[in-house]
N, C-alpha and C positions, 0 to 999 in steps of 0.2 A: 609126204612132202620127200623131197629131199634128200637122204643127213648131208652130205657131200654140204648141201648149203648149210645150214646150220650149221655144220662145225669147223666154217670158215669165218663166222660172228659171233658164236660165242661158245665157252668152252664146255670141255666132255662133264663140268659139275653141273653146269644152270642148264645143260642139257639132260642128265642124267630127272634131276628136280620137274623136268618140265615136263618127262616120259613118267614119270609116278604121280604128277597133276591129275595130267588127263589118264590115267589108268583108274587111280578113282574118282574121279569126277563123270566119266564114262564119254571122254573127249574126244576131240581129235591134237594130234599132238601145236600142231599151229595156232589152234586157240589156246592148251595153255602158256606157248610162247607168246602168245599179245599178253596175256593175263596177270601174266610175274615182268611182264616189260623185257623178255629177255631179246621180244623185236620188234620190231614197229611195225603195225598191221600193213603201211603202204609198202614198207619194205617186204615182205613175207607177197603181201597180196600183187606184187611189179615179179615177182618170182614164179612163183605161180600162174602169173600170164604166160605168160614166158614156157616153162613149161608144157603146160597144156594149148599154149597156141590157140590163144582166146584172150580177146576182149575180156578189163578188169572195168570194174562198176565202186563209185568213190557214192556209197548208197548217204551217205549225207550232203552231196551237191544234189540228189535226185528229187522229185516227189511222186509218192508212188500217189494215183488217180486209184483212188477207192472204186470204184467200178471194178477196175483190173485184181487191188488182190482179189475181191470177193468174191474171184473165178474160182479157187481154190480153201478148201474150210481151211480152220488152221493147226489142226490135226495133223493134215497131212502136210503144210508147211514147215510145223517142228520135228513134224518125225525125220524129213531128208531134207532140212535146210534149205530151204527153198522161197522166194519173193517171186512173186510178179510183179516186175517192169512195166510193158505198156506187150498193145496190140498193133500187128499191124499185118493186115491183110490174114493172111492165116498165119500167121508166126506170132507165137508168142516170147516173147523177152525174158528170160527165167534167169534173177538171183540166185547161185546157189558158190557154197564153199566148197563145195568138191562135183565138180563139173563129169567126174570120170566115173560117180555114180550113175547108173544105168537104169536103175530099178528106177530111181525116181523120175528120171526123161519116160521111162515108159508110163509110169504112173499117172503124171501129167500128162501125157497123150494123149492117154486114155480119160479119162476122166476130163478133161479140158475137147480134144477134140482137133486140134490145134498140131501141127508142128512148134514142135519148142528150139530156141536160138539160148543156149545158156553161155550166161556170162561169167565173171570170173568175181566174187566178194570179200571182205576179210568177214570168216567170221564170228569173231566175236560183236563186230558193229551189224551182221545179220540179225544177231538174235538180238539186239536191242534193237534191231526195227522188227523181227517178230512181234518180243513184245510189247512196243510202240502200236502195230495194227491190229492185232491179232489178241492183246492182251497177258499175260501170264496164262503159262503149259502146266495141263495137271499136269506133269512130273516135276515142275518149280514146287507144286505146290505140294504131290507124295515129299519131295525133299524137307519143304521147308517142316508142315508134320512129324516130319521123322527125326529133325530135328530137338524139335520140341518135344517129342515124347520119351526120345534121348536125354533130357534132364531128368535130374533129380529132382521132382516134381514133392514135396507134402502136402497134399492135399488133408484138411483143416475142416470141421463137421460145421458148420455151423448151425445153432440150440436156435429154439426161437421161443 
């Protein structure tokens, strides 16, 4: 992400907070900026669309056909943060938070045997839609279990 854009709309303290959050949660800086409500996701997506010179899509206004999103398994979708939107001929249009991730495009091209046309979407909304279509990811379950296991719990033996 271009930090010049970020610095123009938020102060240094917020940028540092977002960077720390991204590092801690293992997400991209854009996700943290939106999660912390420092930047609107639509504003960020428009900026990324201009930067990558790709169209942006609002997933809230798109209904994904079940036949299309099932073309890729949830593990790959979560790993590469991609959601298939439509197929026209030999081309699959894929919503991506990071369209510069060539590995993801190569994996999708290999698995589907289709040409891949990426479009930009906000990562925050993309993750929400991945959960909607694929359910909770294994990483999310592991995070929840980790949080649970870190709690100070006192086990009481039940006597019968």
